[in-house]
C-alpha positions, 0 to 999 in steps of 0.5 A: 452451551453447557455452563462449564464453557468447554467446547468439547462439552457440547460439540460433536465432531463429525470430521476429520475422521471421515473428511479424507474419505469424503474429500471428493464429495466436496467438489461440485457435482454439476456443471452449473455448480462448477461454473458458479464456483469458478465465477465466484473465485474469479470475482473474489480475485478481481476484488482482492487485486484492488485491496491495499492492506491486509484488513482490506483483503480479509474484508473481501474474503469474508464478504465473498464467503458469506455472499457465495455460501449464504452462511449466517456468519463468517469470520476470519482471524489471524494468528498472533505473529509474536506468540508461540504457536497458533494463538489467535489475535482477536484484534484482527478479527473480521466478522460478517453476519447479524450480531445476535445470530451465533453470538461471538461469546459462544465461538470467539473464546475458542478461536485458539483452540479451534485453530490448534486443531485445524492446523494439527489436522492440516485440513478443514474441520467440521463440528456440530453443536446440537445444543445451539443447533448450529454447525461450524466449519473451520478452514486453515489459512496458511502458506505452506506450513506457516499458519496465518489464520483461520476462516470460519463459517457458522450456520444453523443445522437446518441449513445444509452445507452444499458441496460447492460451498465446502469447496469454495471455502476450502479454496478461499482459505488457501487463496486468502493465505497467499493474498494476506502474505502479499498484502503484508509484503506490500505494507512493509514496502509502503512503510519502508518508503514512508521511512525513506520519505521521512529520512529525505525530508529530515536530510533536506531540513538539515542540509538545506534550510538549517545550513542556510539559516546558519549562514544567515546568522553569520551574515547578520553578525557581519552586517552589524560590524559593517553598519558603522564602518561601511554602511554601503557594504552592510546594505549589500550584505543584508540584501544578500541575506534577504535573498537567502531567507527568501530561498529558505522560505520557499524550501520550507514551504515545499517541505510543508506541502510535501507533508500535507496529504494530497487527495489524489482520488478527488484531484486526479493525477494530472491536477495533483502534478500541476499543483506540485509543479506550481508549488515547487517552482514558486519563488525559484525563478524556474518555469514549470509546465505540465503537458498531457497526451492521450485520453486520461484513463482511470488508474488504480489508486496505487498507480496514481500514488506511485506516479505522483510520488515519482514525479514529485521527487523528480521535479523537486530535484530538478528545482534544487539541483539542475541549475536550469530555468525550465522544467517540463512534465509530460504525462502520456496515456497510451493503450496499456501504458501510462508514462510520466516524464520530467525533463529540465534544461539544466547542467545534467547529473552525470558524474563519472562513469556511465550511470547517471544519478540524482545529485545529492539524492542517491536514496531518492533515485533508489526510492523512485525505482523501488516505487515503480518496480513495486507497481510493475513499472520501471524508471529510466534516467538519461543525462549529459553534462550541460544538456539537462536531465530526463527522468521517465517513469513507465507503468504498464496497465493490466486490462481489467 
């Protein structure tokens, strides 16, 4: 590349002047090539379905692009969301290819310039650097008119760009845009749920443990005054305070456990739920049981996390608020669906009207419903005063 370091100094553009006239040439010409294109896109779609983050999606995209086209280097980079215009955020750059082949120092410094041209033209741009003996294809990644990033393929001049490769990269750019947008929405939803978890824990700390410890403090002051005047009453007061401290310790232990990450991938849904039921009921006087029906099937990580969190919330509320002596968790694996039910024999949670709610945890019930909806499932709550409560989470499973 010329010492002046300007892209225009050594790049000879053969597109976009002829790209519109040759768009039909981008399509595979033989049935075999067409089928290979369809198979590659189907495989990419399946891989993206299990990607949980934007970074995961970008990695799938570049891996698919490099694998199908055998291009020496493929990269994808997103625009800076907070900048004016399509300024590339190099912190998001994902690259596949040998480090010393088509080095990033050559093309990386021109990402924003390349993006500006791609988005202004509105279609892929193909350029040739004869000095470096390479060509570069830049594909826009955008949803409608909103630029999200660019997908770049770089190869030596003696490696031709086949029509099916061009078609795949063009389609992949559009596919990447939708997938990245969806992943961003999912991440925002997870962040909101995490914020809700933190808010719930803070509320429980304040409304439960803090109030209980304050009550213990007042009780100790009373016991000090009773020691000389009425030792028997002082003893009774201290015994009552001991019970309150024990309950507070149990609540604190549950919250600490709640903050500790559970290795669902290692333990699986059933064992993780069993551990939580054991921890949540310890020292509470409530008996907890877990039953499993059907053959446990492999769930997606997001499905396991969803059902575990919902079950955890329902069990916690039953221990704290139901007033019952038994909690049963039932996990049912059936063809095309998995359901988790938490039932108790407590006082029930209906308070006027017909819509049941979890006592003291309107936010908790909403969070559970949002979790299930995010994974394509739903939540059912049934309760009558004096007959207990049943919380049922149903999650349909798509065939893989």
